[in-house]
mmCIF file of the C-alpha atoms, coordinates in Angstrom:
data_MODEL
# 
_entry.id   MODEL 
# 
loop_
_atom_site.group_PDB 
_atom_site.id 
_atom_site.type_symbol 
_atom_site.label_atom_id 
_atom_site.label_alt_id 
_atom_site.label_comp_id 
_atom_site.label_asym_id 
_atom_site.label_entity_id 
_atom_site.label_seq_id 
_atom_site.pdbx_PDB_ins_code 
_atom_site.Cartn_x 
_atom_site.Cartn_y 
_atom_site.Cartn_z 
_atom_site.occupancy 
_atom_site.B_iso_or_equiv 
_atom_site.pdbx_formal_charge 
_atom_site.auth_seq_id 
_atom_site.auth_comp_id 
_atom_site.auth_asym_id 
_atom_site.auth_atom_id 
_atom_site.pdbx_PDB_model_num 
ATOM 1   C CA . MET A 1 1   ? 0.000   0.000  0.000   1.00 0.00 ? 1   MET A CA 1 
ATOM 2   C CA . THR A 1 2   ? 1.179   3.530  -0.762  1.00 0.00 ? 2   THR A CA 1 
ATOM 3   C CA . ASP A 1 3   ? 1.733   6.014  2.050   1.00 0.00 ? 3   ASP A CA 1 
ATOM 4   C CA . TYR A 1 4   ? -1.002  8.387  0.834   1.00 0.00 ? 4   TYR A CA 1 
ATOM 5   C CA . THR A 1 5   ? -4.097  8.341  -1.337  1.00 0.00 ? 5   THR A CA 1 
ATOM 6   C CA . LEU A 1 6   ? -5.335  11.580 -2.883  1.00 0.00 ? 6   LEU A CA 1 
ATOM 7   C CA . HIS A 1 7   ? -8.980  11.888 -3.864  1.00 0.00 ? 7   HIS A CA 1 
ATOM 8   C CA . TYR A 1 8   ? -9.415  14.564 -6.505  1.00 0.00 ? 8   TYR A CA 1 
ATOM 9   C CA . TRP A 1 9   ? -10.665 15.033 -10.038 1.00 0.00 ? 9   TRP A CA 1 
ATOM 10  C CA . PRO A 1 10  ? -8.373  14.405 -13.026 1.00 0.00 ? 10  PRO A CA 1 
ATOM 11  C CA . ILE A 1 11  ? -7.409  18.068 -13.478 1.00 0.00 ? 11  ILE A CA 1 
ATOM 12  C CA . PRO A 1 12  ? -4.374  20.090 -12.302 1.00 0.00 ? 12  PRO A CA 1 
ATOM 13  C CA . PHE A 1 13  ? -6.425  22.500 -10.197 1.00 0.00 ? 13  PHE A CA 1 
ATOM 14  C CA . ARG A 1 14  ? -6.971  22.567 -6.416  1.00 0.00 ? 14  ARG A CA 1 
ATOM 15  C CA . GLY A 1 15  ? -5.652  19.035 -5.916  1.00 0.00 ? 15  GLY A CA 1 
ATOM 16  C CA . HIS A 1 16  ? -2.373  19.987 -7.559  1.00 0.00 ? 16  HIS A CA 1 
ATOM 17  C CA . PHE A 1 17  ? -1.270  21.784 -4.396  1.00 0.00 ? 17  PHE A CA 1 
ATOM 18  C CA . ALA A 1 18  ? -1.149  18.480 -2.518  1.00 0.00 ? 18  ALA A CA 1 
ATOM 19  C CA . ARG A 1 19  ? 0.434   16.768 -5.517  1.00 0.00 ? 19  ARG A CA 1 
ATOM 20  C CA . ALA A 1 20  ? 3.185   19.400 -5.587  1.00 0.00 ? 20  ALA A CA 1 
ATOM 21  C CA . ALA A 1 21  ? 3.998   18.908 -1.912  1.00 0.00 ? 21  ALA A CA 1 
ATOM 22  C CA . LEU A 1 22  ? 3.944   15.124 -2.172  1.00 0.00 ? 22  LEU A CA 1 
ATOM 23  C CA . ALA A 1 23  ? 6.040   15.051 -5.346  1.00 0.00 ? 23  ALA A CA 1 
ATOM 24  C CA . HIS A 1 24  ? 8.607   17.547 -4.083  1.00 0.00 ? 24  HIS A CA 1 
ATOM 25  C CA . ALA A 1 25  ? 9.067   15.575 -0.857  1.00 0.00 ? 25  ALA A CA 1 
ATOM 26  C CA . GLY A 1 26  ? 9.406   12.265 -2.692  1.00 0.00 ? 26  GLY A CA 1 
ATOM 27  C CA . ALA A 1 27  ? 6.337   10.835 -0.986  1.00 0.00 ? 27  ALA A CA 1 
ATOM 28  C CA . ASP A 1 28  ? 4.634   7.715  -2.266  1.00 0.00 ? 28  ASP A CA 1 
ATOM 29  C CA . TRP A 1 29  ? 0.997   8.371  -3.146  1.00 0.00 ? 29  TRP A CA 1 
ATOM 30  C CA . ALA A 1 30  ? -1.792  7.027  -5.321  1.00 0.00 ? 30  ALA A CA 1 
ATOM 31  C CA . GLU A 1 31  ? -4.582  8.864  -7.121  1.00 0.00 ? 31  GLU A CA 1 
ATOM 32  C CA . ALA A 1 32  ? -7.939  7.462  -6.047  1.00 0.00 ? 32  ALA A CA 1 
ATOM 33  C CA . GLY A 1 33  ? -9.540  8.200  -9.426  1.00 0.00 ? 33  GLY A CA 1 
ATOM 34  C CA . THR A 1 34  ? -12.814 9.794  -10.426 1.00 0.00 ? 34  THR A CA 1 
ATOM 35  C CA . GLU A 1 35  ? -15.148 6.978  -9.360  1.00 0.00 ? 35  GLU A CA 1 
ATOM 36  C CA . ALA A 1 36  ? -13.620 6.532  -5.905  1.00 0.00 ? 36  ALA A CA 1 
ATOM 37  C CA . THR A 1 37  ? -13.436 10.297 -5.399  1.00 0.00 ? 37  THR A CA 1 
ATOM 38  C CA . ALA A 1 38  ? -17.119 10.704 -6.226  1.00 0.00 ? 38  ALA A CA 1 
ATOM 39  C CA . GLU A 1 39  ? -18.025 7.756  -4.019  1.00 0.00 ? 39  GLU A CA 1 
ATOM 40  C CA . ALA A 1 40  ? -16.093 9.181  -1.059  1.00 0.00 ? 40  ALA A CA 1 
ATOM 41  C CA . MET A 1 41  ? -17.747 12.574 -1.555  1.00 0.00 ? 41  MET A CA 1 
ATOM 42  C CA . ASP A 1 42  ? -21.268 11.178 -1.797  1.00 0.00 ? 42  ASP A CA 1 
ATOM 43  C CA . LYS A 1 43  ? -21.160 8.879  1.222   1.00 0.00 ? 43  LYS A CA 1 
ATOM 44  C CA . PRO A 1 44  ? -23.293 9.796  4.228   1.00 0.00 ? 44  PRO A CA 1 
ATOM 45  C CA . VAL A 1 45  ? -21.246 12.120 6.404   1.00 0.00 ? 45  VAL A CA 1 
ATOM 46  C CA . SER A 1 46  ? -21.239 9.535  9.177   1.00 0.00 ? 46  SER A CA 1 
ATOM 47  C CA . GLU A 1 47  ? -19.443 7.092  6.860   1.00 0.00 ? 47  GLU A CA 1 
ATOM 48  C CA . GLN A 1 48  ? -16.813 9.427  5.392   1.00 0.00 ? 48  GLN A CA 1 
ATOM 49  C CA . ALA A 1 49  ? -13.166 9.084  6.352   1.00 0.00 ? 49  ALA A CA 1 
ATOM 50  C CA . VAL A 1 50  ? -13.394 12.715 7.433   1.00 0.00 ? 50  VAL A CA 1 
ATOM 51  C CA . PRO A 1 51  ? -16.638 14.723 7.107   1.00 0.00 ? 51  PRO A CA 1 
ATOM 52  C CA . HIS A 1 52  ? -16.325 16.796 3.939   1.00 0.00 ? 52  HIS A CA 1 
ATOM 53  C CA . MET A 1 53  ? -18.355 18.373 1.154   1.00 0.00 ? 53  MET A CA 1 
ATOM 54  C CA . ALA A 1 54  ? -16.000 17.913 -1.799  1.00 0.00 ? 54  ALA A CA 1 
ATOM 55  C CA . PRO A 1 55  ? -12.425 16.899 -2.651  1.00 0.00 ? 55  PRO A CA 1 
ATOM 56  C CA . PRO A 1 56  ? -9.532  17.173 -2.297  1.00 0.00 ? 56  PRO A CA 1 
ATOM 57  C CA . LEU A 1 57  ? -9.366  14.506 0.361   1.00 0.00 ? 57  LEU A CA 1 
ATOM 58  C CA . LEU A 1 58  ? -6.053  13.062 1.530   1.00 0.00 ? 58  LEU A CA 1 
ATOM 59  C CA . ILE A 1 59  ? -5.710  9.715  3.293   1.00 0.00 ? 59  ILE A CA 1 
ATOM 60  C CA . ASP A 1 60  ? -2.478  9.165  5.225   1.00 0.00 ? 60  ASP A CA 1 
ATOM 61  C CA . HIS A 1 61  ? -2.223  5.395  5.541   1.00 0.00 ? 61  HIS A CA 1 
ATOM 62  C CA . ARG A 1 62  ? 0.829   5.455  7.777   1.00 0.00 ? 62  ARG A CA 1 
ATOM 63  C CA . ARG A 1 63  ? -0.924  7.522  10.431  1.00 0.00 ? 63  ARG A CA 1 
ATOM 64  C CA . ASP A 1 64  ? -4.421  6.195  9.725   1.00 0.00 ? 64  ASP A CA 1 
ATOM 65  C CA . SER A 1 65  ? -5.713  9.752  9.297   1.00 0.00 ? 65  SER A CA 1 
ATOM 66  C CA . ALA A 1 66  ? -7.690  11.718 6.735   1.00 0.00 ? 66  ALA A CA 1 
ATOM 67  C CA . VAL A 1 67  ? -7.754  15.438 5.904   1.00 0.00 ? 67  VAL A CA 1 
ATOM 68  C CA . ALA A 1 68  ? -10.075 17.440 3.638   1.00 0.00 ? 68  ALA A CA 1 
ATOM 69  C CA . GLN A 1 69  ? -10.054 21.056 2.384   1.00 0.00 ? 69  GLN A CA 1 
ATOM 70  C CA . MET A 1 70  ? -7.002  22.066 0.364   1.00 0.00 ? 70  MET A CA 1 
ATOM 71  C CA . PRO A 1 71  ? -5.467  24.528 2.868   1.00 0.00 ? 71  PRO A CA 1 
ATOM 72  C CA . ALA A 1 72  ? -5.868  22.023 5.715   1.00 0.00 ? 72  ALA A CA 1 
ATOM 73  C CA . ILE A 1 73  ? -4.239  19.323 3.595   1.00 0.00 ? 73  ILE A CA 1 
ATOM 74  C CA . MET A 1 74  ? -1.317  21.627 2.844   1.00 0.00 ? 74  MET A CA 1 
ATOM 75  C CA . ALA A 1 75  ? -0.908  22.520 6.523   1.00 0.00 ? 75  ALA A CA 1 
ATOM 76  C CA . TYR A 1 76  ? -0.905  18.795 7.315   1.00 0.00 ? 76  TYR A CA 1 
ATOM 77  C CA . LEU A 1 77  ? 1.667   18.001 4.623   1.00 0.00 ? 77  LEU A CA 1 
ATOM 78  C CA . GLY A 1 78  ? 3.764   20.999 5.575   1.00 0.00 ? 78  GLY A CA 1 
ATOM 79  C CA . ALA A 1 79  ? 4.198   19.504 9.034   1.00 0.00 ? 79  ALA A CA 1 
ATOM 80  C CA . ALA A 1 80  ? 4.356   15.851 7.989   1.00 0.00 ? 80  ALA A CA 1 
ATOM 81  C CA . LEU A 1 81  ? 6.872   16.394 5.178   1.00 0.00 ? 81  LEU A CA 1 
ATOM 82  C CA . ASP A 1 82  ? 8.995   19.085 6.884   1.00 0.00 ? 82  ASP A CA 1 
ATOM 83  C CA . LEU A 1 83  ? 8.050   21.810 4.401   1.00 0.00 ? 83  LEU A CA 1 
ATOM 84  C CA . MET A 1 84  ? 7.416   24.628 6.874   1.00 0.00 ? 84  MET A CA 1 
ATOM 85  C CA . PRO A 1 85  ? 10.019  27.414 7.243   1.00 0.00 ? 85  PRO A CA 1 
ATOM 86  C CA . GLY A 1 86  ? 10.377  26.675 10.941  1.00 0.00 ? 86  GLY A CA 1 
ATOM 87  C CA . ASP A 1 87  ? 9.538   29.908 12.760  1.00 0.00 ? 87  ASP A CA 1 
ATOM 88  C CA . PRO A 1 88  ? 6.072   31.234 13.651  1.00 0.00 ? 88  PRO A CA 1 
ATOM 89  C CA . ALA A 1 89  ? 6.093   34.330 11.444  1.00 0.00 ? 89  ALA A CA 1 
ATOM 90  C CA . ARG A 1 90  ? 7.221   32.584 8.274   1.00 0.00 ? 90  ARG A CA 1 
ATOM 91  C CA . ASP A 1 91  ? 5.095   29.513 8.993   1.00 0.00 ? 91  ASP A CA 1 
ATOM 92  C CA . ALA A 1 92  ? 2.099   31.851 9.035   1.00 0.00 ? 92  ALA A CA 1 
ATOM 93  C CA . LEU A 1 93  ? 3.213   33.418 5.750   1.00 0.00 ? 93  LEU A CA 1 
ATOM 94  C CA . ALA A 1 94  ? 3.583   29.960 4.200   1.00 0.00 ? 94  ALA A CA 1 
ATOM 95  C CA . LEU A 1 95  ? -0.007  29.118 5.125   1.00 0.00 ? 95  LEU A CA 1 
ATOM 96  C CA . LYS A 1 96  ? -1.084  32.540 3.877   1.00 0.00 ? 96  LYS A CA 1 
ATOM 97  C CA . ALA A 1 97  ? 0.419   31.724 0.468   1.00 0.00 ? 97  ALA A CA 1 
ATOM 98  C CA . VAL A 1 98  ? -1.709  28.572 0.363   1.00 0.00 ? 98  VAL A CA 1 
ATOM 99  C CA . LEU A 1 99  ? -4.842  30.470 1.382   1.00 0.00 ? 99  LEU A CA 1 
ATOM 100 C CA . ASP A 1 100 ? -4.123  33.224 -1.145  1.00 0.00 ? 100 ASP A CA 1 
ATOM 101 C CA . GLY A 1 101 ? -3.777  30.560 -3.820  1.00 0.00 ? 101 GLY A CA 1 
ATOM 102 C CA . ASN A 1 102 ? -7.085  29.030 -2.785  1.00 0.00 ? 102 ASN A CA 1 
ATOM 103 C CA . ASP A 1 103 ? -8.740  32.450 -3.081  1.00 0.00 ? 103 ASP A CA 1 
ATOM 104 C CA . VAL A 1 104 ? -7.295  32.979 -6.563  1.00 0.00 ? 104 VAL A CA 1 
ATOM 105 C CA . LEU A 1 105 ? -8.690  29.625 -7.693  1.00 0.00 ? 105 LEU A CA 1 
ATOM 106 C CA . ASP A 1 106 ? -12.126 30.586 -6.379  1.00 0.00 ? 106 ASP A CA 1 
ATOM 107 C CA . GLU A 1 107 ? -11.960 33.894 -8.193  1.00 0.00 ? 107 GLU A CA 1 
ATOM 108 C CA . ILE A 1 108 ? -10.694 32.635 -11.549 1.00 0.00 ? 108 ILE A CA 1 
ATOM 109 C CA . THR A 1 109 ? -13.516 30.071 -11.613 1.00 0.00 ? 109 THR A CA 1 
ATOM 110 C CA . ARG A 1 110 ? -16.069 32.615 -10.370 1.00 0.00 ? 110 ARG A CA 1 
ATOM 111 C CA . ASP A 1 111 ? -16.776 30.652 -7.204  1.00 0.00 ? 111 ASP A CA 1 
ATOM 112 C CA . GLY A 1 112 ? -16.704 27.249 -8.827  1.00 0.00 ? 112 GLY A CA 1 
ATOM 113 C CA . GLY A 1 113 ? -18.594 28.219 -11.972 1.00 0.00 ? 113 GLY A CA 1 
ATOM 114 C CA . ARG A 1 114 ? -21.571 29.972 -10.419 1.00 0.00 ? 114 ARG A CA 1 
ATOM 115 C CA . GLN A 1 115 ? -21.253 32.468 -13.262 1.00 0.00 ? 115 GLN A CA 1 
ATOM 116 C CA . MET A 1 116 ? -19.509 32.219 -16.621 1.00 0.00 ? 116 MET A CA 1 
ATOM 117 C CA . TRP A 1 117 ? -16.914 34.639 -17.934 1.00 0.00 ? 117 TRP A CA 1 
ATOM 118 C CA . ASP A 1 118 ? -17.646 37.186 -20.633 1.00 0.00 ? 118 ASP A CA 1 
ATOM 119 C CA . ALA A 1 119 ? -15.497 39.984 -22.032 1.00 0.00 ? 119 ALA A CA 1 
ATOM 120 C CA . ALA A 1 120 ? -16.807 42.636 -19.653 1.00 0.00 ? 120 ALA A CA 1 
ATOM 121 C CA . SER A 1 121 ? -16.431 40.535 -16.505 1.00 0.00 ? 121 SER A CA 1 
ATOM 122 C CA . TRP A 1 122 ? -12.915 39.462 -17.475 1.00 0.00 ? 122 TRP A CA 1 
ATOM 123 C CA . GLU A 1 123 ? -11.880 43.055 -18.176 1.00 0.00 ? 123 GLU A CA 1 
ATOM 124 C CA . ALA A 1 124 ? -13.133 44.013 -14.717 1.00 0.00 ? 124 ALA A CA 1 
ATOM 125 C CA . PHE A 1 125 ? -11.261 41.088 -13.130 1.00 0.00 ? 125 PHE A CA 1 
ATOM 126 C CA . GLU A 1 126 ? -7.871  41.616 -14.776 1.00 0.00 ? 126 GLU A CA 1 
ATOM 127 C CA . PRO A 1 127 ? -6.702  44.334 -12.345 1.00 0.00 ? 127 PRO A CA 1 
ATOM 128 C CA . ARG A 1 128 ? -7.592  42.067 -9.447  1.00 0.00 ? 128 ARG A CA 1 
ATOM 129 C CA . LEU A 1 129 ? -5.635  39.152 -10.930 1.00 0.00 ? 129 LEU A CA 1 
ATOM 130 C CA . SER A 1 130 ? -2.687  41.525 -11.443 1.00 0.00 ? 130 SER A CA 1 
ATOM 131 C CA . ARG A 1 131 ? -2.913  42.496 -7.797  1.00 0.00 ? 131 ARG A CA 1 
ATOM 132 C CA . TRP A 1 132 ? -2.856  38.847 -6.718  1.00 0.00 ? 132 TRP A CA 1 
ATOM 133 C CA . MET A 1 133 ? 0.308   38.397 -8.762  1.00 0.00 ? 133 MET A CA 1 
ATOM 134 C CA . ALA A 1 134 ? 1.775   41.498 -7.110  1.00 0.00 ? 134 ALA A CA 1 
ATOM 135 C CA . ILE A 1 135 ? 0.973   40.082 -3.664  1.00 0.00 ? 135 ILE A CA 1 
ATOM 136 C CA . PHE A 1 136 ? 3.040   36.969 -4.358  1.00 0.00 ? 136 PHE A CA 1 
ATOM 137 C CA . GLU A 1 137 ? 5.770   39.108 -5.922  1.00 0.00 ? 137 GLU A CA 1 
ATOM 138 C CA . GLU A 1 138 ? 6.046   41.519 -3.002  1.00 0.00 ? 138 GLU A CA 1 
ATOM 139 C CA . THR A 1 139 ? 6.085   38.657 -0.510  1.00 0.00 ? 139 THR A CA 1 
ATOM 140 C CA . GLY A 1 140 ? 9.033   37.140 -2.336  1.00 0.00 ? 140 GLY A CA 1 
ATOM 141 C CA . ASN A 1 141 ? 10.789  40.488 -2.829  1.00 0.00 ? 141 ASN A CA 1 
ATOM 142 C CA . ARG A 1 142 ? 10.719  41.137 0.904   1.00 0.00 ? 142 ARG A CA 1 
ATOM 143 C CA . HIS A 1 143 ? 12.601  37.887 1.463   1.00 0.00 ? 143 HIS A CA 1 
ATOM 144 C CA . GLY A 1 144 ? 15.217  38.251 -1.278  1.00 0.00 ? 144 GLY A CA 1 
ATOM 145 C CA . LEU A 1 145 ? 13.499  36.381 -4.117  1.00 0.00 ? 145 LEU A CA 1 
ATOM 146 C CA . THR A 1 146 ? 14.657  37.277 -7.624  1.00 0.00 ? 146 THR A CA 1 
ATOM 147 C CA . ALA A 1 147 ? 13.863  35.852 -11.025 1.00 0.00 ? 147 ALA A CA 1 
ATOM 148 C CA . LYS A 1 148 ? 17.088  33.833 -10.901 1.00 0.00 ? 148 LYS A CA 1 
ATOM 149 C CA . ALA A 1 149 ? 17.528  32.843 -7.257  1.00 0.00 ? 149 ALA A CA 1 
ATOM 150 C CA . GLY A 1 150 ? 16.027  32.600 -3.805  1.00 0.00 ? 150 GLY A CA 1 
ATOM 151 C CA . TRP A 1 151 ? 12.822  31.360 -2.253  1.00 0.00 ? 151 TRP A CA 1 
ATOM 152 C CA . MET A 1 152 ? 9.512   32.968 -1.426  1.00 0.00 ? 152 MET A CA 1 
ATOM 153 C CA . LEU A 1 153 ? 10.252  33.305 2.301   1.00 0.00 ? 153 LEU A CA 1 
ATOM 154 C CA . GLY A 1 154 ? 14.034  33.439 2.291   1.00 0.00 ? 154 GLY A CA 1 
ATOM 155 C CA . THR A 1 155 ? 14.434  29.816 3.332   1.00 0.00 ? 155 THR A CA 1 
ATOM 156 C CA . GLY A 1 156 ? 17.398  27.651 2.382   1.00 0.00 ? 156 GLY A CA 1 
ATOM 157 C CA . ALA A 1 157 ? 15.194  25.398 0.247   1.00 0.00 ? 157 ALA A CA 1 
ATOM 158 C CA . ALA A 1 158 ? 11.700  25.358 -1.196  1.00 0.00 ? 158 ALA A CA 1 
ATOM 159 C CA . SER A 1 159 ? 9.034   25.630 1.483   1.00 0.00 ? 159 SER A CA 1 
ATOM 160 C CA . LEU A 1 160 ? 5.274   25.209 1.420   1.00 0.00 ? 160 LEU A CA 1 
ATOM 161 C CA . ALA A 1 161 ? 4.992   28.803 0.163   1.00 0.00 ? 161 ALA A CA 1 
ATOM 162 C CA . ASP A 1 162 ? 7.111   28.073 -2.918  1.00 0.00 ? 162 ASP A CA 1 
ATOM 163 C CA . LEU A 1 163 ? 5.157   24.919 -3.702  1.00 0.00 ? 163 LEU A CA 1 
ATOM 164 C CA . ALA A 1 164 ? 1.896   26.830 -3.323  1.00 0.00 ? 164 ALA A CA 1 
ATOM 165 C CA . ALA A 1 165 ? 3.174   29.459 -5.766  1.00 0.00 ? 165 ALA A CA 1 
ATOM 166 C CA . TRP A 1 166 ? 4.126   26.740 -8.234  1.00 0.00 ? 166 TRP A CA 1 
ATOM 167 C CA . ALA A 1 167 ? 0.835   24.861 -7.868  1.00 0.00 ? 167 ALA A CA 1 
ATOM 168 C CA . LEU A 1 168 ? -1.139  28.054 -8.419  1.00 0.00 ? 168 LEU A CA 1 
ATOM 169 C CA . TRP A 1 169 ? 0.709   29.772 -11.248 1.00 0.00 ? 169 TRP A CA 1 
ATOM 170 C CA . SER A 1 170 ? 2.328   26.908 -13.183 1.00 0.00 ? 170 SER A CA 1 
ATOM 171 C CA . PRO A 1 171 ? -0.851  25.062 -14.267 1.00 0.00 ? 171 PRO A CA 1 
ATOM 172 C CA . MET A 1 172 ? -2.674  28.335 -14.850 1.00 0.00 ? 172 MET A CA 1 
ATOM 173 C CA . THR A 1 173 ? -0.046  29.861 -17.117 1.00 0.00 ? 173 THR A CA 1 
ATOM 174 C CA . ARG A 1 174 ? 0.775   26.620 -18.942 1.00 0.00 ? 174 ARG A CA 1 
ATOM 175 C CA . LYS A 1 175 ? -2.821  25.607 -19.600 1.00 0.00 ? 175 LYS A CA 1 
ATOM 176 C CA . LEU A 1 176 ? -3.965  29.185 -20.271 1.00 0.00 ? 176 LEU A CA 1 
ATOM 177 C CA . PRO A 1 177 ? -1.001  30.613 -22.239 1.00 0.00 ? 177 PRO A CA 1 
ATOM 178 C CA . PRO A 1 178 ? -2.362  34.194 -22.525 1.00 0.00 ? 178 PRO A CA 1 
ATOM 179 C CA . LEU A 1 179 ? -1.761  34.506 -18.769 1.00 0.00 ? 179 LEU A CA 1 
ATOM 180 C CA . ARG A 1 180 ? 1.917   33.570 -18.985 1.00 0.00 ? 180 ARG A CA 1 
ATOM 181 C CA . GLY A 1 181 ? 2.962   36.965 -20.256 1.00 0.00 ? 181 GLY A CA 1 
ATOM 182 C CA . MET A 1 182 ? 0.857   38.639 -17.596 1.00 0.00 ? 182 MET A CA 1 
ATOM 183 C CA . LEU A 1 183 ? 2.671   36.771 -14.800 1.00 0.00 ? 183 LEU A CA 1 
ATOM 184 C CA . GLU A 1 184 ? 6.078   37.498 -16.313 1.00 0.00 ? 184 GLU A CA 1 
ATOM 185 C CA . ARG A 1 185 ? 5.221   41.186 -16.561 1.00 0.00 ? 185 ARG A CA 1 
ATOM 186 C CA . GLU A 1 186 ? 3.505   41.647 -13.202 1.00 0.00 ? 186 GLU A CA 1 
ATOM 187 C CA . ALA A 1 187 ? 5.571   39.236 -11.112 1.00 0.00 ? 187 ALA A CA 1 
ATOM 188 C CA . PRO A 1 188 ? 8.913   38.439 -12.761 1.00 0.00 ? 188 PRO A CA 1 
ATOM 189 C CA . ALA A 1 189 ? 10.532  36.999 -9.623  1.00 0.00 ? 189 ALA A CA 1 
ATOM 190 C CA . THR A 1 190 ? 7.532   34.748 -9.029  1.00 0.00 ? 190 THR A CA 1 
ATOM 191 C CA . ALA A 1 191 ? 7.575   33.674 -12.675 1.00 0.00 ? 191 ALA A CA 1 
ATOM 192 C CA . GLY A 1 192 ? 11.271  32.845 -12.339 1.00 0.00 ? 192 GLY A CA 1 
ATOM 193 C CA . LEU A 1 193 ? 10.633  30.824 -9.187  1.00 0.00 ? 193 LEU A CA 1 
ATOM 194 C CA . VAL A 1 194 ? 7.869   28.875 -10.907 1.00 0.00 ? 194 VAL A CA 1 
ATOM 195 C CA . ALA A 1 195 ? 10.139  28.147 -13.872 1.00 0.00 ? 195 ALA A CA 1 
ATOM 196 C CA . ARG A 1 196 ? 12.985  26.972 -11.637 1.00 0.00 ? 196 ARG A CA 1 
ATOM 197 C CA . LEU A 1 197 ? 10.713  24.674 -9.683  1.00 0.00 ? 197 LEU A CA 1 
ATOM 198 C CA . GLU A 1 198 ? 9.251   23.413 -12.948 1.00 0.00 ? 198 GLU A CA 1 
ATOM 199 C CA . ASP A 1 199 ? 12.703  22.174 -13.906 1.00 0.00 ? 199 ASP A CA 1 
ATOM 200 C CA . THR A 1 200 ? 13.307  20.194 -10.701 1.00 0.00 ? 200 THR A CA 1 
ATOM 201 C CA . PRO A 1 201 ? 13.034  16.457 -11.397 1.00 0.00 ? 201 PRO A CA 1 
ATOM 202 C CA . PRO A 1 202 ? 10.080  15.758 -9.034  1.00 0.00 ? 202 PRO A CA 1 
ATOM 203 C CA . LEU A 1 203 ? 7.893   18.553 -10.385 1.00 0.00 ? 203 LEU A CA 1 
ATOM 204 C CA . ALA A 1 204 ? 8.993   17.957 -13.964 1.00 0.00 ? 204 ALA A CA 1 
ATOM 205 C CA . ARG A 1 205 ? 7.846   14.340 -13.610 1.00 0.00 ? 205 ARG A CA 1 
ATOM 206 C CA . LEU A 1 206 ? 4.573   15.481 -12.057 1.00 0.00 ? 206 LEU A CA 1 
ATOM 207 C CA . ARG A 1 207 ? 4.014   17.889 -14.934 1.00 0.00 ? 207 ARG A CA 1 
ATOM 208 C CA . GLU A 1 208 ? 4.756   15.186 -17.511 1.00 0.00 ? 208 GLU A CA 1 
ATOM 209 C CA . ARG A 1 209 ? 2.403   12.688 -15.848 1.00 0.00 ? 209 ARG A CA 1 
ATOM 210 C CA . SER A 1 210 ? -0.336  15.288 -15.549 1.00 0.00 ? 210 SER A CA 1 
ATOM 211 C CA . ASP A 1 211 ? -0.009  16.378 -19.164 1.00 0.00 ? 211 ASP A CA 1 
ATOM 212 C CA . ALA A 1 212 ? -0.034  12.785 -20.368 1.00 0.00 ? 212 ALA A CA 1 
ATOM 213 C CA . ALA A 1 213 ? -3.088  11.882 -18.292 1.00 0.00 ? 213 ALA A CA 1 
ATOM 214 C CA . TRP A 1 214 ? -5.199  15.035 -18.555 1.00 0.00 ? 214 TRP A CA 1 
ATOM 215 C CA . GLY A 1 215 ? -3.942  16.927 -21.584 1.00 0.00 ? 215 GLY A CA 1 
ATOM 216 C CA . GLU A 1 216 ? -4.805  20.606 -21.626 1.00 0.00 ? 216 GLU A CA 1 
ATOM 217 C CA . SER A 1 217 ? -7.484  20.436 -18.913 1.00 0.00 ? 217 SER A CA 1 
ATOM 218 C CA . TYR A 1 218 ? -7.230  23.132 -16.257 1.00 0.00 ? 218 TYR A CA 1 
ATOM 219 C CA . CYS A 1 219 ? -10.340 23.514 -14.086 1.00 0.00 ? 219 CYS A CA 1 
ATOM 220 C CA . GLY A 1 220 ? -12.885 21.631 -16.196 1.00 0.00 ? 220 GLY A CA 1 
ATOM 221 C CA . GLY A 1 221 ? -16.518 22.113 -17.128 1.00 0.00 ? 221 GLY A CA 1 
ATOM 222 C CA . GLN A 1 222 ? -18.362 25.074 -18.570 1.00 0.00 ? 222 GLN A CA 1 
ATOM 223 C CA . ILE A 1 223 ? -16.320 27.549 -16.556 1.00 0.00 ? 223 ILE A CA 1 
ATOM 224 C CA . GLU A 1 224 ? -13.127 26.414 -18.296 1.00 0.00 ? 224 GLU A CA 1 
ATOM 225 C CA . ARG A 1 225 ? -14.805 26.748 -21.673 1.00 0.00 ? 225 ARG A CA 1 
ATOM 226 C CA . SER A 1 226 ? -15.953 30.280 -20.869 1.00 0.00 ? 226 SER A CA 1 
ATOM 227 C CA . LEU A 1 227 ? -12.495 31.158 -19.524 1.00 0.00 ? 227 LEU A CA 1 
ATOM 228 C CA . ARG A 1 228 ? -10.791 29.901 -22.660 1.00 0.00 ? 228 ARG A CA 1 
ATOM 229 C CA . ALA A 1 229 ? -13.295 31.726 -24.834 1.00 0.00 ? 229 ALA A CA 1 
ATOM 230 C CA . VAL A 1 230 ? -12.691 35.081 -23.188 1.00 0.00 ? 230 VAL A CA 1 
ATOM 231 C CA . LEU A 1 231 ? -8.916  34.609 -23.101 1.00 0.00 ? 231 LEU A CA 1 
ATOM 232 C CA . GLY A 1 232 ? -9.024  33.840 -26.804 1.00 0.00 ? 232 GLY A CA 1 
ATOM 233 C CA . GLN A 1 233 ? -10.103 37.426 -27.295 1.00 0.00 ? 233 GLN A CA 1 
ATOM 234 C CA . VAL A 1 234 ? -7.250  38.795 -25.185 1.00 0.00 ? 234 VAL A CA 1 
ATOM 235 C CA . GLN A 1 235 ? -4.054  39.820 -26.930 1.00 0.00 ? 235 GLN A CA 1 
ATOM 236 C CA . ARG A 1 236 ? -0.844  39.631 -24.940 1.00 0.00 ? 236 ARG A CA 1 
# 
């Protein structure tokens, strides 16, 4: 049996944060798959491994424990896999990076597809997305991050904050190419960090497996179609 099982849909979206942490740390995990993920989600709450509304759901077989909600999973993995910076202030900033990433995912999918994108709504959102990029950039700048070197919180190696930055911006800018130039322009140090992490063997293998399994999928469903449609009208 593997050490972990991750329940999530076959897309590089919210579940990719956990995948990034697991891959970077060299952990052994299995993907539960769509059917098992749906089954775990739909069980009566009293029968679930941990009460939850929707994936991601992480099962830690070694500790016989289960965690749901992406930020909680990342906090769990940060401690279990020694990915936290190691002092209270920077540990809090690492978790903040995860929570900021979670907020960006909610916003770019308009709260999980409650509304679709159109040209006017995307135009109104662009300054906000730029500001999110600037938030990651300024966080890194304050801790010595540059496009060519350093880490988001000035640690000696990649921490949970760096992996959160990669999991947020790498799939988004690879699967939605018009946003790549925006990240490079608005947050060059963050873009450089993402590119450097992308070239590390664990995350390169994760990217290759994801691309082979799921192709160009990003967030899925009608919201992805509306997002691609509006970005097709955007010139970068």
